[in-house]
C-alpha positions in Angstrom: -9.4 -13.5 40.2 -7.8 -10.5 40.1 -4.1 -11.7 40.1 -4.9 -14.4 37.0 -6.5 -11.0 35.1 -3.6 -9.0 35.6 -1.2 -11.8 34.4 -2.8 -12.7 31.3 -2.9 -8.5 31.1 0.6 -8.8 31.5 1.2 -11.5 28.4 -1.1 -9.4 25.9 1.1 -6.6 27.0 4.8 -8.4 26.4 3.2 -10.5 23.0 2.2 -7.3 22.1 5.5 -5.9 22.7 8.1 -8.7 21.2 5.6 -8.9 17.8 6.0 -4.9 17.7 9.5 -5.5 18.3 10.7 -8.5 15.8 9.1 -6.7 13.2 11.7 -4.8 10.5 11.7 -1.3 9.1 10.2 -3.1 5.8 7.7 -4.6 8.0 6.4 -1.8 9.0 6.2 0.1 5.8 4.3 -3.2 4.3 2.0 -2.8 6.8 1.6 0.5 6.6 0.4 0.0 2.8 -2.3 -2.8 4.2 -3.9 -1.3 6.5 -4.3 0.8 3.7 -6.0 -1.4 1.5 -7.7 -2.4 5.2 -8.8 0.5 5.6 -10.2 1.4 1.9 -12.0 -2.8 2.2 -13.6 -2.1 5.9 -14.8 1.6 4.4 -13.3 3.5 7.5 -12.8 6.7 6.8 -10.5 6.9 10.2 -7.7 3.7 9.4 -7.2 5.7 6.1 -6.5 9.3 8.0 -4.2 7.6 10.4 -2.0 6.0 7.9 -2.2 8.6 5.4 -0.7 11.9 4.8 -4.2 14.9 5.0 -3.0 16.3 2.3 -1.7 13.3 0.2 -2.5 13.4 -3.7 -2.9 10.3 -6.2 -2.7 9.7 -9.4 -4.0 6.9 -12.0 -2.7 6.0 -15.5 -5.0 4.8 -17.9 -3.4 3.3 -21.5 -6.4 5.3 -23.9 -5.1 3.7 -27.8 -1.7 4.9 -28.4 -2.1 7.6 -25.0 -1.8 7.8 -21.1 -4.9 9.6 -19.1 -3.7 10.6 -15.7 -6.3 11.0 -13.2 -5.2 13.2 -10.9 -7.5 13.3 -6.7 -6.4 13.9 -2.7 -6.5 11.4 -0.5 -9.7 13.7 1.4 -11.9 12.9 -1.6 -10.5 9.3 -1.8 -11.6 9.4 2.3 -15.2 11.1 0.4 -16.3 8.6 -2.4 -15.3 6.0 0.5 -17.2 7.3 3.0 -20.2 7.8 0.6 -20.8 4.3 -1.6 -21.9 0.6 -1.1 -19.7 -0.7 -3.2 -16.8 -2.8 -1.4 -13.6 -2.5 -3.0 -11.0 -4.7 -2.1 -7.2 -4.8 -3.2 -4.8 -7.0 -3.0 -0.8 -6.3 -3.8 1.7 -9.3 -3.8 5.6 -9.6 -4.4 6.4 -6.3 -2.8 9.7 -4.0 -3.8 10.3 -1.5 -0.9 13.0 0.5 -1.1 14.1 3.0 1.8 16.6 4.7 2.2 15.9 7.1 6.0 12.8 8.5 6.9 11.8 7.6 2.9 10.7 4.4 1.4 8.7 3.3 -0.9 6.5 0.2 -2.5 5.8 -1.2 -5.6 4.0 -4.1 -6.3 1.7 -5.4 -9.0 -2.1 -6.0 -7.9 -5.7 -6.8 -9.0 -8.9 -5.3 -7.5 -12.1 -6.1 -6.6 -15.2 -4.4 -7.0 -18.2 -6.2 -4.6 -16.2 -9.5 -5.2 -15.6 -9.3 -8.9 -12.8 -8.4 -10.5 -12.3 -4.9 -12.2 -8.6 -4.0 -12.7 -4.7 -5.2 -12.3 -2.0 -3.0 -12.2 1.2 -1.8 -10.6 1.0 0.3 -7.6 3.7 2.3 -6.4 3.2 4.2 -2.8 5.4 7.0 -1.4 5.9 6.8 2.4 7.0 9.0 4.4 8.7 8.2 8.9 6.5 10.8 10.9 6.9 11.1 15.1 4.1 8.7 14.9 4.7 5.8 12.5 5.5 5.3 8.6 2.3 7.4 6.8 1.6 7.2 2.8 2.0 10.5 0.7 1.2 9.8 -2.5 -0.3 6.5 -4.2 0.0 6.3 -8.1 -0.8 3.4 -10.0 -1.7 1.6 -13.1 -4.9 0.8 -14.3 -5.5 -2.1 -16.4 -8.1 -3.7 -17.4 -6.9 -6.3 -19.8 -4.2 -8.7 -20.2 -4.1 -9.4 -16.8 -1.5 -12.3 -15.5 -3.9 -14.4 -12.7 -3.0 -13.8 -9.5 -0.5 -15.8 -7.1 -3.1 -15.2 -3.9 -5.8 -17.1 -5.8 -9.0 -15.4 -6.4 -10.8 -13.6 -4.0 -12.4 -15.5 -0.7 
Protein backbone atom coordinates (compact mmCIF):
# COMPACT_ATOMS: atom_id res chain seq x y z
CA UNK A 1 0.00 0.00 0.00
CA UNK A 2 2.79 2.46 0.88
CA UNK A 3 4.62 1.68 -2.36
CA UNK A 4 1.49 2.40 -4.43
CA UNK A 5 1.02 5.75 -2.66
CA UNK A 6 4.63 6.71 -3.41
CA UNK A 7 4.23 5.72 -7.08
CA UNK A 8 1.03 7.77 -7.42
CA UNK A 9 2.65 10.79 -5.75
CA UNK A 10 5.75 10.52 -7.96
CA UNK A 11 3.60 10.27 -11.09
CA UNK A 12 1.63 13.36 -10.04
CA UNK A 13 4.83 15.34 -9.53
CA UNK A 14 6.23 14.24 -12.90
CA UNK A 15 3.02 15.22 -14.68
CA UNK A 16 3.02 18.66 -13.01
CA UNK A 17 6.64 19.23 -14.01
CA UNK A 18 5.94 18.12 -17.59
CA UNK A 19 2.98 20.52 -17.81
CA UNK A 20 5.07 23.40 -16.46
CA UNK A 21 7.92 22.65 -18.87
CA UNK A 22 5.57 22.43 -21.86
CA UNK A 23 4.15 25.87 -21.10
CA UNK A 24 5.71 28.59 -23.26
CA UNK A 25 6.46 32.05 -21.83
CA UNK A 26 3.44 33.35 -23.77
CA UNK A 27 1.26 30.66 -22.18
CA UNK A 28 2.54 31.70 -18.74
CA UNK A 29 1.60 35.34 -19.37
CA UNK A 30 -1.91 34.43 -20.58
CA UNK A 31 -2.31 32.02 -17.65
CA UNK A 32 -1.52 34.87 -15.25
CA UNK A 33 -4.27 37.03 -16.76
CA UNK A 34 -6.70 34.10 -16.69
CA UNK A 35 -5.83 33.52 -13.02
CA UNK A 36 -6.68 37.20 -12.39
CA UNK A 37 -10.12 36.58 -13.95
CA UNK A 38 -10.60 33.34 -12.00
CA UNK A 39 -9.67 35.03 -8.72
CA UNK A 40 -12.00 37.93 -9.49
CA UNK A 41 -14.93 35.56 -10.10
CA UNK A 42 -14.15 33.64 -6.90
CA UNK A 43 -13.61 36.88 -4.94
CA UNK A 44 -10.30 35.29 -3.93
CA UNK A 45 -8.23 38.27 -2.83
CA UNK A 46 -5.27 36.07 -1.81
CA UNK A 47 -5.06 34.67 -5.35
CA UNK A 48 -5.33 38.21 -6.76
CA UNK A 49 -2.41 39.27 -4.58
CA UNK A 50 -0.29 36.43 -6.00
CA UNK A 51 -0.72 37.58 -9.62
CA UNK A 52 -0.46 41.34 -9.26
CA UNK A 53 1.87 43.90 -7.74
CA UNK A 54 0.39 45.38 -4.55
CA UNK A 55 0.79 48.95 -5.80
CA UNK A 56 -0.72 48.25 -9.24
CA UNK A 57 -3.10 50.64 -10.97
CA UNK A 58 -6.31 50.17 -12.98
CA UNK A 59 -7.60 52.63 -15.57
CA UNK A 60 -11.07 52.45 -17.12
CA UNK A 61 -12.04 54.54 -20.16
CA UNK A 62 -15.67 55.06 -21.10
CA UNK A 63 -17.06 57.26 -23.84
CA UNK A 64 -19.54 59.85 -22.59
CA UNK A 65 -20.89 61.69 -25.57
CA UNK A 66 -17.93 63.15 -27.43
CA UNK A 67 -15.53 62.92 -24.50
CA UNK A 68 -13.79 60.14 -22.62
CA UNK A 69 -14.31 59.62 -18.88
CA UNK A 70 -11.27 58.02 -17.27
CA UNK A 71 -11.50 56.37 -13.90
CA UNK A 72 -8.38 55.39 -11.94
CA UNK A 73 -8.21 52.79 -9.19
CA UNK A 74 -5.70 50.73 -7.31
CA UNK A 75 -5.35 46.97 -7.00
CA UNK A 76 -5.77 47.41 -3.25
CA UNK A 77 -9.09 49.20 -3.77
CA UNK A 78 -10.22 46.57 -6.27
CA UNK A 79 -9.46 43.78 -3.78
CA UNK A 80 -11.42 45.61 -1.08
CA UNK A 81 -14.36 46.03 -3.47
CA UNK A 82 -14.33 42.31 -4.29
CA UNK A 83 -14.11 41.32 -0.63
CA UNK A 84 -17.11 43.50 0.20
CA UNK A 85 -19.49 42.52 -2.59
CA UNK A 86 -21.95 39.70 -2.96
CA UNK A 87 -22.02 40.20 -6.73
CA UNK A 88 -20.34 37.67 -8.97
CA UNK A 89 -18.18 39.05 -11.76
CA UNK A 90 -17.21 36.98 -14.78
CA UNK A 91 -14.84 38.44 -17.34
CA UNK A 92 -13.79 36.49 -20.42
CA UNK A 93 -11.17 37.44 -22.97
CA UNK A 94 -10.46 35.88 -26.35
CA UNK A 95 -7.84 36.05 -29.06
CA UNK A 96 -5.25 37.75 -26.85
CA UNK A 97 -2.37 39.51 -28.54
CA UNK A 98 0.74 39.03 -26.43
CA UNK A 99 3.86 41.15 -26.85
CA UNK A 100 6.96 40.22 -24.87
CA UNK A 101 10.47 41.55 -24.42
CA UNK A 102 12.59 40.10 -21.64
CA UNK A 103 10.80 40.73 -18.34
CA UNK A 104 8.01 42.84 -19.91
CA UNK A 105 4.77 41.56 -21.43
CA UNK A 106 1.57 43.18 -22.66
CA UNK A 107 -1.72 41.34 -23.21
CA UNK A 108 -4.32 43.08 -25.40
CA UNK A 109 -7.65 41.33 -25.84
CA UNK A 110 -11.34 41.91 -26.40
CA UNK A 111 -13.48 40.87 -23.44
CA UNK A 112 -17.01 40.61 -22.17
CA UNK A 113 -18.10 41.19 -18.60
CA UNK A 114 -21.04 39.70 -16.73
CA UNK A 115 -22.39 40.74 -13.32
CA UNK A 116 -24.46 38.10 -11.58
CA UNK A 117 -24.57 36.10 -14.84
CA UNK A 118 -26.09 39.05 -16.74
CA UNK A 119 -24.14 40.72 -19.55
CA UNK A 120 -22.90 44.15 -18.44
CA UNK A 121 -20.44 45.41 -21.06
CA UNK A 122 -17.58 44.60 -23.38
CA UNK A 123 -14.37 46.30 -24.38
CA UNK A 124 -10.64 45.90 -24.75
CA UNK A 125 -8.32 44.91 -21.90
CA UNK A 126 -4.64 45.91 -21.86
CA UNK A 127 -2.60 44.20 -19.15
CA UNK A 128 1.04 45.12 -18.48
CA UNK A 129 2.97 42.37 -16.74
CA UNK A 130 6.50 42.11 -15.38
CA UNK A 131 8.37 38.90 -14.65
CA UNK A 132 9.23 38.79 -10.96
CA UNK A 133 11.27 36.19 -9.07
CA UNK A 134 7.96 34.38 -8.37
CA UNK A 135 6.68 34.55 -11.96
CA UNK A 136 4.65 36.96 -14.08
CA UNK A 137 2.75 39.65 -12.17
CA UNK A 138 0.28 42.26 -13.39
CA UNK A 139 1.51 45.84 -12.96
CA UNK A 140 -1.34 47.73 -14.64
CA UNK A 141 -4.72 47.05 -16.18
CA UNK A 142 -6.30 49.50 -18.61
CA UNK A 143 -9.60 48.80 -20.28
CA UNK A 144 -12.45 50.31 -22.20
CA UNK A 145 -16.03 49.95 -20.99
CA UNK A 146 -18.58 49.70 -23.79
CA UNK A 147 -22.21 49.05 -22.91
CA UNK A 148 -23.48 49.13 -26.51
CA UNK A 149 -22.21 47.98 -29.89
CA UNK A 150 -20.73 44.78 -28.51
CA UNK A 151 -20.29 41.95 -30.97
CA UNK A 152 -21.29 38.51 -29.74
CA UNK A 153 -18.42 36.75 -27.99
CA UNK A 154 -16.86 33.89 -29.96
CA UNK A 155 -16.88 32.04 -26.62
CA UNK A 156 -20.66 31.82 -26.84
CA UNK A 157 -23.12 32.50 -24.04
CA UNK A 158 -21.92 32.46 -20.46
CA UNK A 159 -22.22 28.91 -19.10
